[in-house]
N, C-alpha and C positions, 0 to 999 in steps of 0.2 A: 612297445613302450621303450622310451629312451630316457636316460638320466641326464639332468641338466642342473648345474649349480647345487649338487647335493640332493636335489629333489627329483621327483618323477614327473615327466611331461608326456602326455599322450601324443602319439604320432598322428598328425593330422594329414590324411590323404588328400584333403581338399586344397592343399597348397599347390597341387598340380593342376588346378582348374585352368589356370592361364595357359599351361602347356597343352591341355585338352582343346582349348579354343584354337590355338595355333595348329594343332594336329588336324582339326576339322577343316581348316583352309587347305592344308596339304592333301587331305582326302578328296576334297572337291576337285582339285587340280588333277589328282590321280584318276578320278572317275571320267573327267573330260578327256584325259590322255588315252585311257583305254578305249573310249568311244571313238576317238580320232584314229587310233591304230586299227581298230576293227573296221571302220569305214574304209580306210585305205586298202586293207587286205581284201575285204569282201567285195566292195563296189569297184574300186579303181583297178586293182591288180587281178582280180579273178572274174567275178560274174559280170562286171561292166563290159569288158571286151568280148565276153562270150555272147552278148546280145547280138553281135553282128556275124556270128558264125552260121546262122540259119538253122532251120529244122527244129528238132526237139530240144536241142541244147539252148537255142534262143528262147524257146517257150519256158523252159525250166528256169533260166536265168531271169526272165521277166517276172515270173511268179516269186522267186526268192527275193529279188530286189524290191518288189512291191510290198511284200510282207515285212521285209527288213526296214524299209523307210516308214511304213505305217506304224510299226512298233516303236521305232526310234523316236518319232514325233511324240507319241504318247508317253514314252519313257522320260524324255526330256521335259515334257509338260508337267508330269506328276512329280519329277525330281525337283525342278525349280519352284513349283508350287509349294512343295513341302519345305523347301529352304526358306522361301520368302513369306510364307503364311505364319502369322503370330499363332503359337500353339494355344493361346488363351491364358490371360492373366487375371488375377483377382481384381475386380473393379475398384477404383479408388474409394476409400471411405466405406467399403463394404463391411457390414456387421450383421450378425444374426439377430433376429428379433427375440427378445427375452421376455417371457411372462413373469412379471415381478412377483406375482402371487405364488406361482409354481416354481420359478427359477429354472424352467426348462427352455430349450431352444425351440422356437416355433418356426414355421416356414420362412425361408430366406427372404430378406428384404435388403434395401440399401443398394439397389441396382440403378439408381437414378443417373449415375455417371457411367454405367457399364454399357456393354454392347448388347445387341439383340441376338440372343442365342436360339431363338425360334421355339417351336413347340416341344422340342426334345430337351428343354433346359434341365429337366430333372435328371437326365442321363449325364449331364455335365456336373451339376452341383450335387446331385444325389438327393435323397429324401432325408431332411434333417430331423424328422420326428424322432423323439426319444434318443437323440445323439448329443453328446457333450460338445460344448463349444471348443474349437481348436484355435490355438494362437501360435503364430510363427514368430519366434524371438528374433530371427534374422531380418525379416521384413517389418517386424514391429506392427503387425496387424492380424486381425482374425482371418482364418482361411476356411472355406467351405469344405464339406465332405468330399472325398476323392481328390483332394488337392494336395500336392506335395511341393516342397521347396527344392529347386534345382540349384546346386552350388556352382554350376558352370554358368548358367544364365543369371544367377544371383537374384532370383525372384520365385514366387510361388506360381505353379503351373496347374491349370484346371485339368483334372482327370489325366494327370501326367503318366505316361507309359515309361519313357526313358529318355535320356539325352543321347542323341545319335551323332557321332562324330562324322559320319558319312554325309549327313545333310546339314551339318554345322548348325543344328537347331534342336530344341526339345521336340519330342513327339507328344502332343497333348490333344485336348478336346477338339480343337479347331483344325488341326492338320493331320490327324490320324488317318482319315479317309485317304488323303493323297499319299501318305506314307505306305499304306497297304497297297494302293494301286501301283506305286513305284516298285514294290516288291513283285507284284504280279507281272508287270511289263518287263522288268529286269529278267525274271525267270524265263518268260517267253522269248525275249530277244536273245539271251545267251544260249538258250536251247536251240533256237533256229540257227545261230551262227555256228554252234558246235556241230550240228548235223550237216550244215552246208559245207564245212571244211573237213569233215571226217574223211572223205575220200583222199584229200591231199595229205592228211596226217598219216593215213594207212600207207600211202605211197612212199612216205619217208622210210619205212621199215621193210618195204618190199622192192621188187624190181620195176614198180610202176614208173611211168614217165611223168616228170614234173617240169613244167616250163616256168621260166622266170629267172631273175638274177639271184645270186646268193643272198643279197639283202632282203629280197622279197620272200625267199624261202624261209629265212630266219624269222621274219615278221609274221609269216603265216603260222609257223610252228608256235611262236609265243602267243599269238592271238587265239589259237585253238586251245592251248593249255589254260590261258586266263579265262576264257569264256566257259570252258568246262568246269573249272574250279568254282567260278561264280554261280553257275547253274546248280551245282551240287550243294553248295553252301546256302544259297538263297532258298532252295526248295524246303529245307528243314526249317529255316527261319519263317518262311511263309506259312507253312502248316501250323507252326506254333502260334503265330498271330491270328490265323483264321480261327483256331480253337479258342483263343482269348476273346475274339469278337463275338463268337457264337455263345459264349458264356457271360458276355457283358462284364468283362474284367480287363485289367491291364497287367503288364509285366510286374509292376510293383505290387498290385493287389493279389497276384496269383498266390503268394504265400499266405495272405490273410484268408483267401478263399479256401485254402487247404485246411486252415485251422477251423473255419466256420463253414460247415457243409451247407448250411442254409444261407446261401449268398443272397442278400436282400435286393440286389440290383438285377438279378436274373429274371427276365421277362419272357423267356422262351427264345429259342434259336431264331425264329423268324423276326420277332420284334427287336431282338438284340442286334441282328444284322441290319435291319432297316435304320436303326438309330445311328449307325456308323456310315453305311454305304448309301443305300437308296431304297425306296419302296419297291416291293415286288409287284409291279403293275403289268409287266408283259412277259411273254414266253422266254425271251432271252435272259431276263433277270432271274426268272424262276430256274432256268437251266444252270445259270451261274451259281445260284444259291445251292442247288442240289449238289453241284460239284464240290462246293466248299464243305458241305455237310459230310459228304463221302470222304473227303480228304481228312477232315478232323476226326473221323471215326477210327483212323489208324494211329492216332496219337495216344 
């Protein structure tokens, strides 16, 4: 609280929203810069030339570069899809249907101008039965259940999880899947780079022989530290979001879920997972789902 003109004026943290949007652009440049540095060190300076050495070293280099490029393509795809995909806004002129006799909100209507959210629409809007109508004073319109106003984006977001400066976008109903995949591919990519450069990092502190110019050695050291830091930080963030997905909740709703142990949107881990990612139709998906369940059990 701060005093102004003899009165008391609340400190408004949202005045920094413009700064947050500018910070997001800087973060995007930082992400691309780290990817570029990593590509130079791993592909051009180290494993690329080793392809022509022959023998086992060439085979190992080929496998590392194949995995690296495959994960890099998926990482960039999921990242820019998260950035460019609209997280989901409230359709224009949307309003809940009100039973005039009961005064209660009935199933959601007013989507004649909205998008097609598919068969899992209830996971986006929620079940409005026996819920009070919610109105956003900033947007000056009604908002569905599980919808929150983002002061950075300056609009209400469907099933909003959080506003992420790293992707310069809100993470909501329509791009949460790509955000989660971005975390998965980022963790796998940074872990691969860390393990691939570990021998060079160890050689810095031992008598091991390291080839390359001083600039290349410095770039290799920085790349290893950056990728190790991201791998360790992303794994915790990834486990947290996997737990949220399996409970059919968001970061914002996590506090509400703790207050209300009977979370009305929890359909079971399998259905919760299918609503966000994909249907469990084949063995690969089943294995991936089992890994997520095991990971969440440690949270």
